Structures are given as structure tokens and as C-alpha cells.
C-alpha positions, 0 to 999 in steps of 0.5 A: 540823656536825649530820647528821640530826635533833634526836633522831636524828643524827650529829655532826661536826666542823665543819673536817675532818668526822670523827664526834664522837658519834651520837644516837640511840634517840631521843635515849635514847643517845649513842654517842661515836666514838673517834678522832681529832677534830683534824687529818687521821690521818697514817701513822707515820714509817718510822723509828719504825715500822722500829725498832717491827719490830725491837723486837717480832721481837727480843720475840717470839724471846726468848719462843720461846725462853724457851718452848721452853727451858722446854718442853724441859726438863719434857720431860726431867724427865718422860721418866721417869715417862713411860715407865713401862709403867703410865703408857703403858698409861693414856695409850693408854686415855685417847687411845683413849677420846677418839677412840672419843667423837670418832667417836660424836660425828661418827657421831651428829651431825645434819649 
């Protein structure tokens, strides 16, 4: 089923009425619709959705455990380096410079 003119129209499915493609800009471009072209959309069954939610939650938990374990080990190893007096002074100067630059940015913004 074609809705519109020859060079500017929307072509729809004759059975369900879903959009198949659109002809635009005097026929220069065709935009293809991505999605279902046959049948009506149905929600997924509850068993597959529940299984997917549990699997996704387990995967998220596993990634969190791996990330936090890696982060804790890295911080533990860097503790000796970061606790040196020279490194601490350098870090304080660097963070102070960043904070002061943010202050200048806010002070001189045009809002």
C-alpha cells in the first residue's frame, strides 16, 4: 500500500500496515525501515526473559568482582610509590593547579 505521491511516499505492508520504506527528496533517496515486516510484534515469553535477566545480572556481578579485585590489587601495589613524600607533594600541587584552573574557568565564563 503506497501512501503519497510517486516521488515522495511511504510504502506500507498490505497485511499489517507496518512501514516498509519511504521515498524522499523527490525520489533521490529511499529510507528502508528496520524492523518487523511480517506478523505483529509479540512480547517475549516470560521464561526466556527471566533467564536473560538472571544471566545478565550474573554477568554484571562477575565483571564487578573482577574489576574491584584488579583495582584493589593495583592500589595495594602503588601504595608504596604514592606514599612517598615527593610524590605526595607533586600530586597535591597538580590537583591544586587543576582546581585553580577550574575556578578561573568558572570566574571568566560568559554566563
